[in-house]
C-alpha positions as CSV (number, residue, x, y, z in Angstrom):
1,X,94.4,87.3,95.1
2,X,95.3,86.9,91.4
3,X,98.3,84.9,92.4
4,X,98.4,84.1,96.1
5,X,101.8,83.3,97.6
6,X,101.7,81.1,100.7
7,X,104.4,81.6,103.3
8,X,104.7,79.9,106.6
9,X,104.2,82.2,109.6
10,X,107.2,83.2,111.6
11,X,106.1,81.0,114.5
12,X,106.3,78.0,112.2
13,X,109.9,78.8,111.3
14,X,111.8,79.8,114.5
15,X,115.1,78.8,113.0
16,X,114.8,81.8,110.7
17,X,114.4,84.4,113.5
18,X,118.2,85.0,114.0
19,X,118.7,85.6,110.3
20,X,115.7,87.9,110.1
21,X,116.9,89.8,113.2
22,X,120.3,90.3,111.6
23,X,118.7,91.6,108.4
24,X,116.5,94.0,110.3
25,X,119.5,95.3,112.4
26,X,121.5,95.9,109.2
27,X,118.6,97.8,107.6
28,X,118.3,100.0,110.7
29,X,122.0,100.8,110.7
30,X,122.1,101.5,106.9
31,X,119.1,103.8,107.3
32,X,120.8,105.7,110.1
33,X,118.2,104.7,112.7
34,X,120.5,103.3,115.3
35,X,122.8,100.4,115.9
36,X,122.7,97.7,118.6
37,X,123.2,94.0,119.0
38,X,121.5,91.2,120.8
39,X,123.1,88.8,123.2
40,X,122.7,85.1,122.5
41,X,120.2,84.7,125.3
42,X,118.0,87.4,123.8
43,X,118.1,85.7,120.4
44,X,117.1,82.4,122.0
45,X,114.1,84.1,123.7
46,X,113.0,85.8,120.5
47,X,113.3,82.5,118.6
48,X,111.0,80.8,121.2
49,X,108.3,83.5,121.1
50,X,105.2,82.5,119.0
51,X,105.1,85.8,117.0
52,X,101.4,86.3,116.5
53,X,102.1,89.6,114.7
54,X,104.7,87.8,112.5
55,X,107.6,89.8,111.0
56,X,105.9,93.1,111.5
57,X,105.9,92.6,115.2
58,X,109.5,91.6,115.2
59,X,110.4,94.7,113.1
60,X,108.5,97.0,115.5
61,X,110.3,95.5,118.5
62,X,113.7,96.0,116.9
63,X,112.9,99.6,116.1
64,X,111.8,100.2,119.6
65,X,114.9,98.6,121.1
66,X,117.1,100.7,118.8
67,X,115.6,103.8,120.4
68,X,115.7,102.5,123.9
69,X,119.2,101.0,123.8
70,X,121.3,102.8,121.2
71,X,124.8,101.4,120.7
72,X,124.2,98.7,123.4
73,X,124.0,95.0,123.7
74,X,120.5,94.0,124.4
75,X,120.0,91.0,126.7
76,X,117.0,89.0,127.6
77,X,116.5,91.2,130.6
78,X,116.1,94.2,128.3
79,X,113.3,92.6,126.3
80,X,109.6,93.4,127.2
81,X,108.2,90.9,129.7
82,X,106.2,88.9,127.1
83,X,109.4,87.8,125.3
84,X,111.0,86.3,128.4
């Protein structure tokens, strides 16, 4: 803690979720780990989730969905129950 950097939690900035999702999707694609997209209803649901695990939880979800739904459009029905 020589120089602490304070950042608001993801739950305190839901307006950033779509942009973070896009960045994580692009990184997955660039790394060759799969490609998919979210429907607008899925983005809304993910933006409303309180994210107790913060960005790491979001990143893990996206990696899991890339495996489960390669080259697909992921809708809110495809999300785990806790995100609906």
